[in-house]
PAMI-778060 format. One record per residue (C-alpha): z, y, x. Coordinates in steps of 0.25 Angstrom, whole numbers, padded with zeros to 4 digits, always signed. Layout:
ZYX...
REM end
This chain:
+0000+0000+0000-0004+0014+0005+0007+0024+0008+0009+0035-0003+0004+0048+0003+0012+0055-0008+0025+0048-0004+0028+0056+0009+0017+0065+0012+0015+0074+0000+0027+0074-0010+0037+0081-0002+0041+0092-0011+0046+0101+0000+0032+0102+0006+0029+0115-0002+0042+0122+0001+0046+0118+0016+0043+0128+0027+0031+0124+0037+0035+0115+0048+0031+0124+0060+0027+0117+0073+0038+0115+0084+0029+0121+0094+0040+0122+0105+0045+0108+0103+0041+0095+0095+0027+0099+0093+0014+0092+0096+0010+0103+0105+0021+0100+0115+0018+0085+0116+0006+0085+0126+0013+0095+0136+0026+0086+0137+0017+0074+0139+0008+0079+0150+0018+0088+0157+0031+0082+0153+0044+0090+0155+0056+0084+0162+0061+0079+0149+0052+0077+0137+0055+0085+0124+0066+0079+0115+0056+0077+0104+0047+0068+0113+0049+0053+0111+0057+0047+0122+0047+0037+0125+0038+0048+0131+0047+0051+0143+0042+0047+0156+0030+0039+0152+0020+0036+0163+0008+0038+0153+0006+0044+0139-0004+0041+0128-0003+0052+0119-0009+0049+0105-0011+0059+0094-0013+0053+0080-0020+0063+0072-0013+0065+0058-0001+0057+0060+0011+0065+0054+0026+0061+0056+0029+0061+0042+0017+0052+0038+0021+0043+0050+0036+0042+0045+0032+0039+0031+0023+0027+0036+0032+0021+0048+0030+0007+0043+0015+0009+0044+0016+0014+0058+0026+0005+0065+0021+0008+0079+0022+0023+0077+0035+0022+0070+0041+0014+0082+0037+0025+0092+0048+0035+0097+0047+0049+0093+0047+0058+0081+0040+0070+0074+0035+0083+0080+0027+0094+0074+0013+0097+0075+0007+0111+0075+0002+0121+0065-0007+0119+0058-0005+0104+0058-0019+0101+0060-0027+0092+0071-0035+0103+0078-0022+0112+0080-0012+0100+0083-0021+0093+0092-0024+0105+0100-0009+0108+0101-0007+0093+0105-0017+0093+0117-0015+0107+0122+0001+0108+0120-0001+0121+0113+0002+0127+0100-0009+0131+0090-0007+0146+0093-0010+0143+0108-0022+0134+0107-0028+0141+0095-0033+0128+0087-0025+0133+0075-0031+0124+0064-0041+0115+0059-0051+0126+0055-0049+0139+0063-0055+0152+0063-0063+0156+0075-0070+0169+0075-0072+0169+0060-0077+0155+0060-0068+0142+0055-0068+0132+0066-0065+0117+0062-0058+0113+0074-0059+0098+0073-0074+0099+0070-0075+0111+0079-0085+0116+0069-0087+0129+0061-0093+0127+0047-0097+0113+0051-0104+0117+0063-0100+0113+0077-0093+0125+0084-0091+0120+0098-0101+0130+0104-0098+0142+0095-0082+0140+0096-0080+0133+0109-0067+0124+0108-0062+0129+0122-0062+0143+0117-0054+0139+0104-0044+0131+0112-0045+0134+0127-0031+0127+0131-0032+0115+0139-0028+0101+0133-0017+0093+0138-0012+0105+0147-0024+0104+0156-0021+0089+0159-0034+0081+0157-0029+0068+0150-0037+0056+0145-0038+0057+0130-0042+0047+0120-0049+0051+0107-0061+0049+0098-0073+0049+0106-0081+0058+0096-0071+0069+0099-0075+0071+0113-0085+0082+0110-0078+0089+0098-0074+0103+0099-0060+0100+0095-0059+0090+0107-0064+0102+0116-0053+0111+0110-0041+0102+0112-0045+0091+0122-0053+0098+0132-0052+0093+0146-0047+0079+0143-0052+0066+0148-0059+0061+0135-0058+0046+0131-0065+0043+0117-0062+0032+0108-0071+0027+0096-0061+0019+0088-0046+0018+0089-0045+0005+0096-0053+0011+0108-0043+0023+0108-0032+0013+0112-0041+0007+0123-0044+0020+0129-0030+0025+0129-0025+0012+0135-0036+0013+0146-0032+0027+0150-0018+0023+0151-0020+0011+0159-0029+0020+0168-0016+0028+0171-0018+0040+0162-0005+0047+0161-0008+0054+0148-0018+0049+0137-0021+0057+0124-0026+0049+0112-0030+0054+0098-0032+0047+0085-0036+0054+0072-0036+0043+0062-0024+0046+0054-0028+0060+0052-0042+0056+0047-0036+0045+0037-0025+0055+0032-0036+0066+0029-0045+0057+0022-0036+0047+0014-0022+0054+0014-0009+0048+0017-0010+0035+0009-0015+0021+0013-0027+0025+0022-0017+0033+0030-0007+0022+0031-0018+0012+0036-0022+0022+0047-0008+0025+0051-0005+0010+0052-0018+0008+0060-0014+0020+0069+0000+0013+0071-0007+0001+0076-0016+0009+0085-0004+0016+0091+0002+0002+0094-0011-0002+0101-0010+0011+0110+0005+0008+0113+0001-0006+0117-0009-0001+0127+0001+0008+0134+0004+0005+0149+0018+0003+0152+0026+0016+0152+0015+0023+0144+0019+0031+0132+0011+0033+0119+0014+0046+0112+0009+0048+0098+0009+0061+0090+0000+0068+0080-0006+0081+0076-0001+0082+0062+0003+0075+0050-0003+0074+0036-0001+0078+0021-0007+0071+0009-0014+0082+0002-0025+0075-0007-0031+0084-0018-0020+0095-0016-0030+0106-0012-0027+0120-0015-0039+0130-0017-0036+0144-0012-0033+0154-0023-0044+0164-0026-0035+0176-0022-0033+0169-0008-0048+0166-0006-0052+0181-0009-0044+0185+0003-0050+0174+0012-0061+0175+0022-0061+0160+0026-0051+0149+0029-0048+0140+0040-0037+0130+0043-0036+0118+0034-0031+0114+0021-0016+0114+0024-0016+0125+0034-0027+0135+0028-0030+0148+0035-0035+0159+0026-0043+0170+0034-0042+0183+0026-0053+0193+0023-0052+0206+0030-0040+0213+0026-0035+0202+0017-0024+0195+0025-0013+0201+0016-0019+0198+0003-0023+0184+0008-0009+0181+0012-0003+0186-0001-0013+0178-0010-0011+0165-0002+0004+0166-0003+0003+0169-0018-0007+0158-0022-0004+0147-0012+0010+0149-0007+0016+0138-0016+0009+0127-0007+0007+0134+0006+0014+0142+0017+0005+0155+0017+0007+0163+0030-0001+0173+0037-0006+0171+0051+0004+0181+0057+0016+0174+0050+0012+0160+0055+0010+0165+0069+0024+0172+0069+0030+0159+0064+0024+0151+0075+0015+0142+0067+0005+0141+0078+0015+0142+0090+0022+0154+0097+0009+0159+0103-0003+0161+0095-0015+0166+0103-0025+0176+0098-0036+0165+0098-0027+0156+0089-0023+0168+0080-0037+0171+0078-0040+0157+0072-0029+0158+0062-0031+0163+0048-0024+0175+0041-0016+0167+0030-0012+0152+0031-0010+0142+0019-0002+0131+0025+0000+0120+0014+0015+0117+0011+0012+0106+0000+0002+0095+0001-0010+0104-0002-0022+0108+0005-0029+0122+0004-0044+0121+0002-0055+0128+0010-0069+0125+0006-0074+0126+0020-0063+0116+0025-0069+0103+0022-0072+0089+0029-0079+0076+0026-0068+0071+0016-0057+0076+0008-0043+0077+0016-0032+0070+0009-0021+0072+0019-0020+0085+0027-0012+0093+0037-0011+0107+0043+0001+0112+0036+0015+0112+0041+0022+0102+0033+0030+0091+0040+0019+0081+0035+0009+0088+0044+0018+0094+0055+0026+0082+0060+0019+0072+0069+0025+0061+0077+0027+0061+0092+0029+0046+0096+0030+0038+0108+0029+0024+0113+0031+0019+0127+0025+0007+0133
REM end
């Protein structure tokens, strides 16, 4: 029997009233994992699993879309992950792949690296970061990835990475993985082979990425398909753990969690749209870019019509409150909208220009615990 997605991922009555869960950028947050692994301090942070201390080799695995809340609700489905040491840490804001993966690989906050969302405003255009496209057209030439995100990946180290072979030439790969030694895999079994081969060759640090959980959650929601994928990934993690050389450690984290949204789509009120030039972001973290001179009326109209199901904030308020970290560069600021609609309940805000090949059932991007908390787990061979 499939897991009931309404049982633990949607029905929390406090979702629409709680404060946003701001990232812990100075502590237990995804942006601080790689720096501590590659250039470890004398003692690891207290929030690191103890198994990570003093390891000869590290295999760092990012499982896209695996939230802590979802994992805890399904521990029986994922016995390997459940048996690993560690706990929950926070991801970044917005809780979306482009932003979080860039923070993971660079060790920087969104305000520093400037990849501040899934769809970001760049010189009056809306860049889809994962596709590196504007209006469906390849933008690698017109918006060079190294201009959008110039900071080195992995603190300037050049580790071996293992990710899907067809990601090699993507714009987003260039933006967040530039300079690495790329090892591609076609199917997940060969990811295990590639990672094991690199470790046996003596690589001190290997980075690996798997996106299946996120894809299944988006297309099917948090029900039986999701459970099947999580069970499969748990067995995959077990295979990776079995391939570790002696005294190597497997470290597992994620970029964000998920929330089951389904058909709960909110269309913006006409009073709001009348003030909007264009939209960026995504369904659960929607940026509204105001028409000239209309920021105040846009903020007022958005709070009036959508404040019941979203945190509605101005760009200035979010920067002052540290949503994107203590430092926000001019480049990062220029890519933010004027007013943010950040979903509180299990809803998504519609933008006709934000579409894909299928309807999204589960989503992320907002600052609820279901989206913000991710695992940091370790297993030592």
